[in-house]
N, CA, C and O atoms as a DFTB+ gen file, in Angstrom:
780 C
 N C O
     1  1       3.881      -6.860     -22.730
     2  2       4.367      -6.921     -21.371
     3  2       4.320      -8.366     -20.890
     4  3       3.337      -9.072     -21.115
     5  1       5.403      -8.806     -20.218
     6  2       5.477     -10.174     -19.730
     7  2       4.744     -10.353     -18.413
     8  3       4.108      -9.432     -17.900
     9  1       4.847     -11.541     -17.889
    10  2       4.256     -11.828     -16.579
    11  2       5.010     -11.052     -15.511
    12  3       6.218     -10.842     -15.622
    13  1       4.305     -10.633     -14.492
    14  2       4.901      -9.856     -13.403
    15  2       4.676     -10.622     -12.102
    16  3       3.543     -10.814     -11.659
    17  1       5.785     -11.054     -11.504
    18  2       5.733     -11.899     -10.313
    19  2       6.444     -11.189      -9.166
    20  3       7.573     -10.722      -9.313
    21  1       5.763     -11.114      -8.015
    22  2       6.365     -10.547      -6.819
    23  2       6.959     -11.631      -5.942
    24  3       6.495     -12.771      -5.940
    25  1       7.996     -11.260      -5.194
    26  2       8.660     -12.186      -4.274
    27  2       8.777     -11.491      -2.930
    28  3       9.416     -10.445      -2.813
    29  1       8.164     -12.074      -1.928
    30  2       8.270     -11.554      -0.571
    31  2       8.919     -12.648       0.259
    32  3       8.286     -13.645       0.606
    33  1      10.182     -12.448       0.568
    34  2      10.930     -13.459       1.305
    35  2      11.141     -13.058       2.749
    36  3      10.935     -11.905       3.127
    37  1      11.550     -14.014       3.542
    38  2      11.856     -13.734       4.943
    39  2      11.904     -15.004       5.747
    40  3      11.669     -16.096       5.230
    41  1      12.210     -14.852       7.025
    42  2      12.214     -16.032       7.889
    43  2      10.783     -16.470       8.184
    44  3      10.529     -17.658       8.385
    45  1       9.843     -15.519       8.212
    46  2       8.440     -15.825       8.507
    47  2       8.329     -16.706       9.747
    48  3       7.790     -17.811       9.707
    49  1       8.858     -16.176      10.850
    50  2       8.933     -16.956      12.087
    51  2       8.202     -16.253      13.227
    52  3       8.848     -15.781      14.163
    53  1       6.866     -16.169      13.174
    54  2       5.959     -16.691      12.161
    55  2       5.542     -15.611      11.153
    56  3       5.783     -14.421      11.358
    57  1       4.913     -16.056      10.066
    58  2       4.281     -15.114       9.145
    59  2       3.144     -14.433       9.902
    60  3       2.486     -15.060      10.733
    61  1       2.912     -13.156       9.619
    62  2       1.862     -12.437      10.341
    63  2       1.036     -11.574       9.390
    64  3       1.320     -11.487       8.195
    65  1       0.017     -10.946       9.944
    66  2      -0.921     -10.149       9.165
    67  2      -0.228      -9.038       8.394
    68  3      -0.623      -8.731       7.269
    69  1       0.791      -8.434       8.974
    70  2       1.532      -7.376       8.287
    71  2       2.151      -7.854       6.988
    72  3       2.121      -7.143       5.984
    73  1       2.719      -9.068       7.000
    74  2       3.285      -9.640       5.764
    75  2       2.214      -9.757       4.687
    76  3       2.448      -9.423       3.525
    77  1       1.045     -10.231       5.080
    78  2      -0.028     -10.451       4.105
    79  2      -0.554      -9.131       3.548
    80  3      -0.854      -9.036       2.358
    81  1      -0.667      -8.122       4.394
    82  2      -1.134      -6.811       3.933
    83  2      -0.123      -6.206       2.961
    84  3      -0.509      -5.658       1.928
    85  1       1.154      -6.299       3.280
    86  2       2.187      -5.787       2.367
    87  2       2.122      -6.535       1.039
    88  3       2.170      -5.917      -0.025
    89  1       2.015      -7.853       1.096
    90  2       1.916      -8.635      -0.136
    91  2       0.753      -8.196      -1.006
    92  3       0.900      -8.056      -2.220
    93  1      -0.408      -7.977      -0.389
    94  2      -1.592      -7.571      -1.134
    95  2      -1.443      -6.165      -1.706
    96  3      -1.819      -5.920      -2.852
    97  1      -0.899      -5.242      -0.918
    98  2      -0.713      -3.864      -1.381
    99  2       0.239      -3.795      -2.575
   100  3      -0.048      -3.122      -3.565
   101  1       1.370      -4.491      -2.477
   102  2       2.350      -4.465      -3.573
   103  2       1.761      -5.119      -4.815
   104  3       1.924      -4.607      -5.922
   105  1       1.085      -6.234      -4.643
   106  2       0.441      -6.931      -5.758
   107  2      -0.504      -5.994      -6.500
   108  3      -0.458      -5.893      -7.726
   109  1      -1.353      -5.316      -5.750
   110  2      -2.345      -4.417      -6.343
   111  2      -1.687      -3.194      -6.976
   112  3      -2.005      -2.836      -8.110
   113  1      -0.783      -2.561      -6.259
   114  2      -0.216      -1.295      -6.729
   115  2       0.677      -1.476      -7.949
   116  3       0.748      -0.589      -8.799
   117  1       1.361      -2.618      -8.044
   118  2       2.252      -2.856      -9.179
   119  2       1.592      -3.688     -10.277
   120  3       2.213      -3.942     -11.309
   121  1       0.361      -4.111     -10.076
   122  2      -0.332      -4.907     -11.082
   123  2       0.325      -6.255     -11.312
   124  3       0.460      -6.702     -12.451
   125  1       0.737      -6.909     -10.216
   126  2       1.415      -8.203     -10.329
   127  2       0.399      -9.326     -10.504
   128  3      -0.744      -9.242     -10.056
   129  1       0.856     -10.373     -11.169
   130  2       0.009     -11.549     -11.384
   131  2      -0.040     -12.422     -10.135
   132  3      -1.099     -12.927      -9.761
   133  1       1.119     -12.594      -9.492
   134  2       1.230     -13.465      -8.323
   135  2       2.221     -12.870      -7.342
   136  3       3.076     -12.060      -7.701
   137  1       2.081     -13.296      -6.088
   138  2       3.058     -12.952      -5.063
   139  2       3.541     -14.249      -4.431
   140  3       2.775     -14.968      -3.789
   141  1       4.835     -14.537      -4.625
   142  2       5.446     -15.697      -3.986
   143  2       5.894     -15.305      -2.582
   144  3       6.620     -14.327      -2.407
   145  1       5.464     -16.066      -1.591
   146  2       5.950     -15.913      -0.229
   147  2       7.021     -16.985      -0.043
   148  3       6.741     -18.182      -0.114
   149  1       8.251     -16.534       0.197
   150  2       9.404     -17.414       0.111
   151  2      10.158     -17.483       1.442
   152  3      10.984     -16.616       1.727
   153  1       9.881     -18.507       2.261
   154  2      10.643     -18.635       3.505
   155  2      12.097     -19.001       3.223
   156  3      12.385     -19.835       2.364
   157  1      12.998     -18.371       3.951
   158  2      14.420     -18.674       3.772
   159  2      14.790     -19.875       4.635
   160  3      14.359     -19.998       5.782
   161  1      15.595     -20.749       4.058
   162  2      15.996     -21.961       4.780
   163  2      17.009     -21.620       5.861
   164  3      16.781     -21.894       7.040
   165  1      18.126     -21.025       5.464
   166  2      19.179     -20.627       6.401
   167  2      19.528     -19.172       6.140
   168  3      20.468     -18.888       5.398
   169  1      18.787     -18.246       6.735
   170  2      19.057     -16.835       6.476
   171  2      20.411     -16.414       7.036
   172  3      20.693     -16.677       8.205
   173  1      21.267     -15.760       6.225
   174  2      22.598     -15.397       6.699
   175  2      22.600     -14.281       7.735
   176  3      23.550     -14.177       8.510
   177  1      21.565     -13.443       7.775
   178  2      21.563     -12.293       8.676
   179  2      20.656     -12.464       9.889
   180  3      20.567     -11.565      10.726
   181  1      19.986     -13.605       9.994
   182  2      19.007     -13.763      11.068
   183  2      19.051     -15.184      11.589
   184  3      18.440     -16.087      11.016
   185  1      19.780     -15.379      12.681
   186  2      19.815     -16.707      13.309
   187  2      19.697     -16.529      14.808
   188  3      20.332     -15.648      15.389
   189  1      18.881     -17.368      15.435
   190  2      18.698     -17.311      16.880
   191  2      18.241     -18.693      17.332
   192  3      17.643     -19.435      16.553
   193  1      18.519     -19.041      18.580
   194  2      18.297     -20.425      19.033
   195  2      16.863     -20.916      18.937
   196  3      16.641     -22.087      18.630
   197  1      15.869     -20.043      19.192
   198  2      14.479     -20.518      19.239
   199  2      13.772     -20.499      17.886
   200  3      12.551     -20.642      17.829
   201  1      14.522     -20.323      16.797
   202  2      13.901     -20.280      15.471
   203  2      13.176     -21.601      15.186
   204  3      13.720     -22.684      15.399
   205  1      11.950     -21.485      14.705
   206  2      11.190     -22.678      14.326
   207  2      11.884     -23.363      13.147
   208  3      12.615     -22.716      12.397
   209  1      11.663     -24.635      12.986
   210  2      12.281     -25.359      11.875
   211  2      11.812     -24.783      10.543
   212  3      10.746     -24.174      10.450
   213  1      12.615     -24.985       9.539
   214  2      12.258     -24.459       8.215
   215  2      10.945     -25.063       7.728
   216  3      10.153     -24.377       7.082
   217  1      10.709     -26.326       8.027
   218  2       9.455     -26.957       7.599
   219  2       8.260     -26.360       8.333
   220  3       7.202     -26.166       7.734
   221  1       8.414     -26.068       9.617
   222  2       7.317     -25.446      10.368
   223  2       7.032     -24.057       9.822
   224  3       5.870     -23.678       9.674
   225  1       8.077     -23.293       9.521
   226  2       7.884     -21.948       8.985
   227  2       7.209     -21.997       7.609
   228  3       6.329     -21.191       7.310
   229  1       7.633     -22.951       6.780
   230  2       7.017     -23.098       5.458
   231  2       5.554     -23.509       5.584
   232  3       4.700     -23.020       4.845
   233  1       5.272     -24.402       6.518
   234  2       3.881     -24.841       6.692
   235  2       2.995     -23.679       7.144
   236  3       1.855     -23.555       6.698
   237  1       3.527     -22.822       8.037
   238  2       2.746     -21.660       8.477
   239  2       2.480     -20.705       7.309
   240  3       1.388     -20.148       7.195
   241  1       3.482     -20.518       6.444
   242  2       3.271     -19.669       5.263
   243  2       2.182     -20.271       4.383
   244  3       1.283     -19.562       3.930
   245  1       2.262     -21.573       4.142
   246  2       1.246     -22.243       3.327
   247  2      -0.153     -22.065       3.889
   248  3      -1.100     -21.821       3.142
   249  1      -0.288     -22.187       5.210
   250  2      -1.586     -21.999       5.859
   251  2      -2.078     -20.560       5.711
   252  3      -3.273     -20.320       5.533
   253  1      -1.145     -19.604       5.785
   254  2      -1.523     -18.186       5.736
   255  2      -1.975     -17.741       4.351
   256  3      -2.811     -16.845       4.235
   257  1      -1.434     -18.356       3.296
   258  2      -1.715     -17.868       1.934
   259  2      -2.727     -18.718       1.177
   260  3      -3.100     -18.367       0.057
   261  1      -3.176     -19.813       1.751
   262  2      -3.990     -20.779       1.026
   263  2      -5.295     -20.200       0.487
   264  3      -5.788     -20.655      -0.545
   265  1      -5.858     -19.211       1.162
   266  2      -7.159     -18.714       0.723
   267  2      -7.081     -17.513      -0.220
   268  3      -8.113     -16.922      -0.540
   269  1      -5.888     -17.141      -0.669
   270  2      -5.742     -16.043      -1.628
   271  2      -5.158     -16.626      -2.922
   272  3      -4.001     -17.048      -2.929
   273  1      -5.927     -16.660      -4.005
   274  2      -5.445     -17.301      -5.235
   275  2      -4.245     -16.600      -5.876
   276  3      -3.566     -17.192      -6.715
   277  1      -3.976     -15.352      -5.496
   278  2      -2.817     -14.645      -6.055
   279  2      -1.559     -14.857      -5.217
   280  3      -0.469     -14.461      -5.631
   281  1      -1.697     -15.475      -4.048
   282  2      -0.559     -15.741      -3.164
   283  2      -0.135     -17.196      -3.319
   284  3      -0.964     -18.079      -3.541
   285  1       1.157     -17.428      -3.198
   286  2       1.671     -18.797      -3.333
   287  2       2.899     -18.992      -2.456
   288  3       3.782     -18.135      -2.420
   289  1       2.957     -20.111      -1.753
   290  2       4.160     -20.510      -1.027
   291  2       5.190     -20.970      -2.048
   292  3       4.903     -21.833      -2.877
   293  1       6.385     -20.400      -1.992
   294  2       7.486     -20.870      -2.837
   295  2       8.498     -21.593      -1.951
   296  3       8.971     -21.039      -0.960
   297  1       8.823     -22.823      -2.311
   298  2       9.770     -23.630      -1.547
   299  2      11.161     -23.622      -2.182
   300  3      11.993     -24.465      -1.846
   301  1      11.425     -22.688      -3.090
   302  2      12.674     -22.718      -3.851
   303  2      13.912     -22.629      -2.955
   304  3      14.927     -23.263      -3.243
   305  1      13.840     -21.853      -1.880
   306  2      15.004     -21.751      -0.998
   307  2      15.152     -22.986      -0.124
   308  3      16.233     -23.249       0.403
   309  1      14.080     -23.741       0.032
   310  2      14.129     -24.943       0.852
   311  2      14.683     -26.140       0.085
   312  3      15.009     -27.169       0.676
   313  1      14.787     -25.996      -1.236
   314  2      15.211     -27.102      -2.094
   315  2      16.716     -27.247      -2.189
   316  3      17.207     -28.251      -2.705
   317  1      17.455     -26.269      -1.705
   318  2      18.912     -26.377      -1.799
   319  2      19.518     -26.277      -0.412
   320  3      18.987     -25.578       0.451
   321  1      20.617     -26.965      -0.193
   322  2      21.254     -26.921       1.129
   323  2      22.072     -25.633       1.295
   324  3      22.415     -24.966       0.319
   325  1      22.367     -25.313       2.527
   326  2      23.251     -24.182       2.811
   327  2      22.516     -22.870       2.979
   328  3      21.287     -22.809       3.000
   329  1      23.316     -21.823       3.098
   330  2      22.810     -20.484       3.355
   331  2      21.972     -19.978       2.188
   332  3      22.279     -20.238       1.024
   333  1      20.914     -19.254       2.519
   334  2      20.002     -18.714       1.507
   335  2      20.487     -17.336       1.058
   336  3      20.312     -16.351       1.776
   337  1      21.089     -17.266      -0.115
   338  2      21.505     -15.985      -0.679
   339  2      20.497     -15.566      -1.738
   340  3      20.184     -16.338      -2.645
   341  1      19.992     -14.351      -1.624
   342  2      18.947     -13.864      -2.512
   343  2      19.364     -13.920      -3.968
   344  3      18.562     -14.289      -4.826
   345  1      20.611     -13.559      -4.264
   346  2      21.055     -13.534      -5.662
   347  2      20.970     -14.935      -6.283
   348  3      20.577     -15.071      -7.442
   349  1      21.331     -15.966      -5.529
   350  2      21.254     -17.337      -6.045
   351  2      19.797     -17.765      -6.233
   352  3      19.458     -18.431      -7.212
   353  1      18.948     -17.381      -5.295
   354  2      17.534     -17.709      -5.402
   355  2      16.923     -17.072      -6.636
   356  3      16.171     -17.722      -7.362
   357  1      17.240     -15.798      -6.882
   358  2      16.700     -15.107      -8.059
   359  2      17.185     -15.760      -9.351
   360  3      16.421     -15.874     -10.310
   361  1      18.439     -16.188      -9.386
   362  2      18.949     -16.883     -10.591
   363  2      18.177     -18.165     -10.836
   364  3      17.790     -18.456     -11.968
   365  1      17.954     -18.933      -9.779
   366  2      17.205     -20.191      -9.920
   367  2      15.766     -19.927     -10.350
   368  3      15.221     -20.632     -11.199
   369  1      15.169     -18.919      -9.763
   370  2      13.788     -18.580     -10.094
   371  2      13.677     -18.126     -11.546
   372  3      12.737     -18.499     -12.248
   373  1      14.627     -17.331     -11.989
   374  2      14.619     -16.851     -13.374
   375  2      14.759     -18.027     -14.341
   376  3      14.076     -18.068     -15.364
   377  1      15.637     -18.981     -14.029
   378  2      15.781     -20.177     -14.891
   379  2      14.482     -20.978     -14.913
   380  3      14.063     -21.466     -15.962
   381  1      13.851     -21.110     -13.748
   382  2      12.633     -21.915     -13.633
   383  2      11.457     -21.268     -14.362
   384  3      10.685     -21.964     -15.022
   385  1      11.312     -19.962     -14.253
   386  2      10.159     -19.274     -14.843
   387  2      10.357     -18.930     -16.313
   388  3       9.383     -18.711     -17.033
   389  1      11.613     -18.880     -16.769
   390  2      11.892     -18.623     -18.174
   391  2      11.815     -17.156     -18.553
   392  3      11.595     -16.285     -17.711
   393  1      11.999     -16.908     -19.827
   394  2      11.993     -15.535     -20.353
   395  2      10.578     -14.955     -20.271
   396  3       9.596     -15.687     -20.153
   397  1      10.501     -13.658     -20.335
   398  2       9.202     -13.007     -20.351
   399  2       8.572     -12.833     -18.989
   400  3       7.384     -12.527     -18.894
   401  1       9.354     -13.026     -17.917
   402  2       8.839     -12.836     -16.561
   403  2       9.632     -11.710     -15.904
   404  3      10.862     -11.744     -15.864
   405  1       8.922     -10.728     -15.397
   406  2       9.552      -9.646     -14.642
   407  2       9.406      -9.965     -13.162
   408  3       8.300     -10.202     -12.676
   409  1      10.537      -9.970     -12.443
   410  2      10.533     -10.275     -11.017
   411  2      10.590      -8.989     -10.202
   412  3      11.345      -8.072     -10.527
   413  1       9.796      -8.928      -9.153
   414  2       9.746      -7.788      -8.240
   415  2      10.042      -8.298      -6.838
   416  3       9.209      -8.962      -6.221
   417  1      11.226      -7.985      -6.343
   418  2      11.638      -8.417      -5.010
   419  2      11.197      -7.361      -4.000
   420  3      11.611      -6.205      -4.082
   421  1      10.357      -7.761      -3.049
   422  2       9.811      -6.837      -2.058
   423  2      10.668      -6.892      -0.793
   424  3      10.879      -7.954      -0.208
   425  1      11.153      -5.719      -0.389
   426  2      11.972      -5.623       0.824
   427  2      11.392      -4.570       1.748
   428  3      10.885      -3.545       1.291
   429  1      11.466      -4.820       3.043
   430  2      11.209      -3.765       4.007
   431  2      12.404      -2.833       4.022
   432  3      13.518      -3.240       3.695
   433  1      12.176      -1.585       4.401
   434  2      13.268      -0.604       4.421
   435  2      14.415      -1.068       5.311
   436  3      15.573      -0.758       5.029
   437  1      14.114      -1.813       6.391
   438  2      15.171      -2.317       7.261
   439  2      16.107      -3.264       6.505
   440  3      17.323      -3.211       6.689
   441  1      15.547      -4.124       5.659
   442  2      16.373      -5.029       4.852
   443  2      17.132      -4.280       3.766
   444  3      18.274      -4.621       3.457
   445  1      16.505      -3.262       3.186
   446  2      17.178      -2.479       2.145
   447  2      18.393      -1.761       2.711
   448  3      19.399      -1.605       2.019
   449  1      18.309      -1.322       3.965
   450  2      19.457      -0.683       4.618
   451  2      20.622      -1.661       4.724
   452  3      21.779      -1.266       4.578
   453  1      20.323      -2.935       4.979
   454  2      21.370      -3.963       5.132
   455  2      21.910      -4.492       3.805
   456  3      22.868      -5.263       3.797
   457  1      21.315      -4.093       2.694
   458  2      21.650      -4.685       1.402
   459  2      23.138      -4.629       1.037
   460  3      23.617      -5.565       0.397
   461  1      23.899      -3.588       1.405
   462  2      25.327      -3.600       1.080
   463  2      26.093      -4.783       1.682
   464  3      27.168      -5.133       1.195
   465  1      25.552      -5.397       2.732
   466  2      26.224      -6.541       3.360
   467  2      25.827      -7.865       2.707
   468  3      26.366      -8.914       3.060
   469  1      24.894      -7.822       1.764
   470  2      24.425      -9.040       1.105
   471  2      25.474      -9.570       0.139
   472  3      26.400      -8.856      -0.247
   473  1      25.318     -10.812      -0.241
   474  2      26.117     -11.408      -1.317
   475  2      25.647     -10.804      -2.646
   476  3      24.501     -11.013      -3.046
   477  1      26.509     -10.068      -3.321
   478  2      26.274      -9.508      -4.654
   479  2      24.984      -8.690      -4.763
   480  3      24.069      -9.067      -5.494
   481  1      24.911      -7.562      -4.029
   482  2      23.695      -6.740      -4.114
   483  2      23.427      -6.198      -5.517
   484  3      22.271      -6.068      -5.918
   485  1      24.482      -5.883      -6.263
   486  2      24.282      -5.401      -7.635
   487  2      23.677      -6.488      -8.506
   488  3      22.870      -6.200      -9.390
   489  1      24.062      -7.740      -8.262
   490  2      23.475      -8.865      -8.987
   491  2      21.990      -8.993      -8.704
   492  3      21.207      -9.300      -9.603
   493  1      21.598      -8.758      -7.454
   494  2      20.185      -8.791      -7.075
   495  2      19.419      -7.739      -7.869
   496  3      18.349      -8.012      -8.411
   497  1      19.984      -6.524      -7.931
   498  2      19.323      -5.432      -8.646
   499  2      19.240      -5.701     -10.146
   500  3      18.344      -5.192     -10.819
   501  1      20.164      -6.495     -10.672
   502  2      20.133      -6.840     -12.088
   503  2      19.124      -7.923     -12.423
   504  3      18.705      -8.050     -13.573
   505  1      18.734      -8.699     -11.431
   506  2      17.828      -9.825     -11.662
   507  2      16.366      -9.508     -11.361
   508  3      15.462     -10.167     -11.875
   509  1      16.140      -8.491     -10.521
   510  2      14.759      -8.161     -10.112
   511  2      14.644      -6.669      -9.873
   512  3      15.618      -5.994      -9.540
   513  1      13.444      -6.178     -10.048
   514  2      13.148      -4.801      -9.636
   515  2      12.938      -4.837      -8.129
   516  3      11.975      -5.438      -7.654
   517  1      13.824      -4.205      -7.377
   518  2      13.707      -4.197      -5.925
   519  2      12.704      -3.114      -5.520
   520  3      12.862      -1.935      -5.839
   521  1      11.680      -3.555      -4.814
   522  2      10.599      -2.678      -4.377
   523  2      10.643      -2.598      -2.860
   524  3      10.494      -3.607      -2.171
   525  1      10.847      -1.389      -2.344
   526  2      11.040      -1.190      -0.907
   527  2       9.770      -0.605      -0.297
   528  3       9.215       0.375      -0.795
   529  1       9.325      -1.231       0.793
   530  2       8.175      -0.733       1.541
   531  2       8.671      -0.191       2.876
   532  3       9.628      -0.702       3.457
   533  1       8.009       0.841       3.343
   534  2       8.415       1.486       4.588
   535  2       8.242       0.556       5.778
   536  3       7.369      -0.310       5.800
   537  1       9.100       0.764       6.762
   538  2       8.992       0.068       8.042
   539  2       9.085       1.108       9.147
   540  3       9.793       2.103       8.990
   541  1       8.387       0.904      10.263
   542  2       8.502       1.859      11.358
   543  2       9.966       2.027      11.768
   544  3      10.718       1.055      11.847
   545  1      10.352       3.263      12.023
   546  2      11.683       3.614      12.532
   547  2      12.807       3.436      11.516
   548  3      13.976       3.462      11.900
   549  1      12.494       3.257      10.239
   550  2      13.541       3.191       9.219
   551  2      13.306       4.289       8.198
   552  3      12.197       4.463       7.692
   553  1      14.358       5.018       7.908
   554  2      14.307       6.148       6.991
   555  2      14.952       5.727       5.677
   556  3      16.046       5.163       5.667
   557  1      14.276       6.002       4.578
   558  2      14.823       5.647       3.253
   559  2      16.217       6.221       3.027
   560  3      17.022       5.641       2.298
   561  1      16.499       7.358       3.652
   562  2      17.807       7.996       3.455
   563  2      18.945       7.181       4.048
   564  3      20.112       7.474       3.789
   565  1      18.623       6.154       4.845
   566  2      19.646       5.269       5.397
   567  2      20.122       4.238       4.368
   568  3      21.145       3.585       4.573
   569  1      19.397       4.092       3.285
   570  2      19.745       3.111       2.247
   571  2      20.897       3.669       1.417
   572  3      20.897       4.847       1.061
   573  1      21.869       2.829       1.112
   574  2      23.032       3.252       0.328
   575  2      22.563       3.892      -0.980
   576  3      21.831       3.260      -1.742
   577  1      22.975       5.143      -1.255
   578  2      22.478       5.862      -2.439
   579  2      22.740       5.143      -3.761
   580  3      21.909       5.199      -4.668
   581  1      23.901       4.459      -3.883
   582  2      24.202       3.786      -5.157
   583  2      23.267       2.605      -5.415
   584  3      23.110       2.178      -6.559
   585  1      22.644       2.074      -4.355
   586  2      21.648       1.016      -4.514
   587  2      20.241       1.616      -4.608
   588  3      19.420       1.162      -5.406
   589  1      19.969       2.634      -3.794
   590  2      18.628       3.226      -3.727
   591  2      18.169       3.774      -5.069
   592  3      16.976       3.737      -5.369
   593  1      19.087       4.280      -5.879
   594  2      18.669       4.866      -7.157
   595  2      18.129       3.821      -8.138
   596  3      17.532       4.175      -9.155
   597  1      18.338       2.534      -7.833
   598  2      17.829       1.448      -8.692
   599  2      16.598       0.773      -8.086
   600  3      16.132      -0.246      -8.596
   601  1      16.074       1.338      -7.000
   602  2      14.946       0.745      -6.297
   603  2      13.675       1.556      -6.544
   604  3      13.720       2.737      -6.888
   605  1      12.546       0.883      -6.356
   606  2      11.238       1.545      -6.367
   607  2      10.758       1.584      -4.923
   608  3      10.924       0.615      -4.182
   609  1      10.161       2.706      -4.523
   610  2       9.687       2.857      -3.147
   611  2       8.165       2.979      -3.152
   612  3       7.593       3.765      -3.907
   613  1       7.521       2.188      -2.293
   614  2       6.066       2.212      -2.167
   615  2       5.689       2.515      -0.726
   616  3       6.250       1.942       0.208
   617  1       4.750       3.404      -0.559
   618  2       4.205       3.639       0.772
   619  2       3.066       2.656       0.990
   620  3       2.110       2.605       0.215
   621  1       3.184       1.886       2.046
   622  2       2.159       0.904       2.395
   623  2       1.761       1.162       3.849
   624  3       2.459       1.888       4.557
   625  1       0.656       0.583       4.301
   626  2       0.273       0.787       5.702
   627  2       1.400       0.369       6.642
   628  3       1.990      -0.699       6.478
   629  1       1.694       1.211       7.618
   630  2       2.738       0.911       8.599
   631  2       2.096       0.237       9.804
   632  3       1.479       0.896      10.641
   633  1       2.242      -1.052       9.881
   634  2       1.694      -1.820      10.993
   635  2       2.841      -2.248      11.893
   636  3       3.809      -2.862      11.445
   637  1       2.717      -1.919      13.147
   638  2       3.790      -2.272      14.075
   639  2       3.560      -3.676      14.616
   640  3       3.317      -3.880      15.806
   641  1       3.646      -4.633      13.700
   642  2       3.551      -6.049      14.045
   643  2       4.895      -6.656      13.693
   644  3       5.406      -6.445      12.593
   645  1       5.463      -7.398      14.605
   646  2       6.737      -8.055      14.293
   647  2       6.697      -9.501      14.755
   648  3       6.044      -9.847      15.739
   649  1       7.407     -10.325      14.021
   650  2       7.502     -11.738      14.397
   651  2       8.173     -11.877      15.753
   652  3       7.812     -12.756      16.536
   653  1       9.150     -11.015      16.042
   654  2       9.843     -11.049      17.337
   655  2       8.844     -10.834      18.467
   656  3       8.861     -11.562      19.460
   657  1       7.975      -9.839      18.319
   658  2       6.965      -9.551      19.337
   659  2       5.978     -10.713      19.480
   660  3       5.579     -11.062      20.591
   661  1       5.591     -11.305      18.354
   662  2       4.649     -12.434      18.404
   663  2       5.268     -13.605      19.162
   664  3       4.604     -14.230      19.989
   665  1       6.532     -13.902      18.884
   666  2       7.207     -15.003      19.608
   667  2       7.250     -14.703      21.110
   668  3       7.020     -15.591      21.930
   669  1       7.544     -13.445      21.465
   670  2       7.601     -13.059      22.884
   671  2       6.235     -13.194      23.540
   672  3       6.132     -13.627      24.688
   673  1       5.180     -12.824      22.808
   674  2       3.826     -12.947      23.341
   675  2       3.475     -14.416      23.605
   676  3       2.910     -14.752      24.646
   677  1       3.818     -15.281      22.647
   678  2       3.521     -16.706      22.828
   679  2       4.261     -17.234      24.054
   680  3       3.691     -17.951      24.876
   681  1       5.528     -16.872      24.164
   682  2       6.345     -17.337      25.290
   683  2       5.755     -16.879      26.629
   684  3       5.812     -17.601      27.624
   685  1       5.188     -15.667      26.635
   686  2       4.606     -15.113      27.862
   687  2       3.155     -15.544      28.074
   688  3       2.532     -15.148      29.059
   689  1       2.610     -16.354      27.158
   690  2       1.237     -16.805      27.290
   691  2       0.208     -15.733      26.946
   692  3      -0.939     -15.821      27.383
   693  1       0.597     -14.730      26.175
   694  2      -0.309     -13.650      25.786
   695  2      -0.980     -13.991      24.458
   696  3      -0.453     -14.795      23.688
   697  1      -2.138     -13.386      24.182
   698  2      -2.860     -13.695      22.942
   699  2      -2.158     -13.126      21.704
   700  3      -1.517     -12.077      21.758
   701  1      -2.297     -13.843      20.600
   702  2      -1.766     -13.372      19.311
   703  2      -2.882     -13.292      18.268
   704  3      -2.625     -13.118      17.077
   705  1      -4.105     -13.421      18.729
   706  2      -5.260     -13.359      17.825
   707  2      -5.231     -12.045      17.042
   708  3      -4.965     -10.984      17.607
   709  1      -5.501     -12.124      15.765
   710  2      -5.523     -11.007      14.813
   711  2      -4.128     -10.544      14.397
   712  3      -4.001      -9.811      13.416
   713  1      -3.083     -10.950      15.110
   714  2      -1.719     -10.613      14.680
   715  2      -1.247     -11.594      13.620
   716  3      -0.444     -11.252      12.751
   717  1      -1.754     -12.817      13.704
   718  2      -1.452     -13.859      12.709
   719  2      -2.784     -14.441      12.247
   720  3      -3.776     -14.367      12.971
   721  1      -2.815     -15.024      11.038
   722  2      -4.060     -15.697      10.628
   723  2      -4.440     -16.790      11.635
   724  3      -3.576     -17.390      12.273
   725  1      -5.733     -17.031      11.761
   726  2      -6.228     -17.987      12.758
   727  2      -5.586     -19.370      12.620
   728  3      -5.247     -20.009      13.616
   729  1      -5.422     -19.826      11.359
   730  2      -4.849     -21.155      11.157
   731  2      -3.375     -21.206      11.573
   732  3      -2.884     -22.262      11.973
   733  1      -2.666     -20.073      11.483
   734  2      -1.271     -20.004      11.940
   735  2      -1.236     -20.041      13.467
   736  3      -0.384     -20.714      14.047
   737  1      -2.149     -19.328      14.120
   738  2      -2.214     -19.358      15.583
   739  2      -2.474     -20.779      16.086
   740  3      -1.877     -21.220      17.068
   741  1      -3.375     -21.490      15.398
   742  2      -3.659     -22.883      15.783
   743  2      -2.426     -23.759      15.606
   744  3      -2.141     -24.605      16.453
   745  1      -1.689     -23.561      14.505
   746  2      -0.477     -24.348      14.251
   747  2       0.550     -24.108      15.361
   748  3       1.155     -25.053      15.867
   749  1       0.739     -22.848      15.733
   750  2       1.695     -22.510      16.797
   751  2       1.306     -23.192      18.099
   752  3       2.154     -23.754      18.792
   753  1       0.021     -23.140      18.427
   754  2      -0.473     -23.765      19.657
   755  2      -0.322     -25.287      19.609
   756  3       0.178     -25.896      20.555
   757  1      -0.750     -25.890      18.518
   758  2      -0.718     -27.355      18.373
   759  2       0.697     -27.901      18.457
   760  3       0.924     -28.960      19.043
   761  1       1.651     -27.181      17.872
   762  2       3.033     -27.663      17.819
   763  2       3.917     -27.105      18.938
   764  3       5.117     -27.374      18.986
   765  1       3.316     -26.337      19.825
   766  2       4.078     -25.823      20.976
   767  2       5.247     -24.929      20.601
   768  3       6.277     -24.929      21.276
   769  1       5.090     -24.162      19.518
   770  2       6.202     -23.316      19.074
   771  2       6.374     -22.112      20.009
   772  3       5.412     -21.621      20.601
   773  1       7.611     -21.657      20.122
   774  2       8.000     -20.414      20.805
   775  2       7.790     -20.439      22.315
   776  3       7.836     -19.394      22.964
   777  1       7.564     -21.607      22.870
   778  2       7.406     -21.685      24.324
   779  2       8.745     -22.021      24.933
   780  3       8.855     -22.140      26.153
């Protein structure tokens, strides 16, 4: 059996405790060697005016994962210009890691529902084992059946924590303690993000 590497991508604006719990659960349940946390540079499906810079988002991910030796910040999407397409990222990652590596792309059910709108979803399924974790208010039956039959589904703790809510809390001057790692909360405060 080759190396088994997980990939948890997203805008991570900001990364929060829910992301870390999902990463740990998938790592443990699938027997993965590492979990790459991969911030997207220019996500095609998620753009809004108050988005933190890609460097700020990457730095927050780095701060959040630094104390877990199985977690790693991956900057692969930050190394190329333009829109971040998952299929291109997986191709680059496969070239970089070489043969003998099994890739496990972790998606929330909400993202899996949107997969038919992605660039080359079948290509994504050919490059990685897509592993879907439940999200509140999303039903697996909403996922396109021709894609769902090639996916693995894992039940993980359902935490109703969202980056959108965290940004709103910061803007309103409300506490975010325990929703994000302490070092991420300090970074947000120090850099005046989301105000």
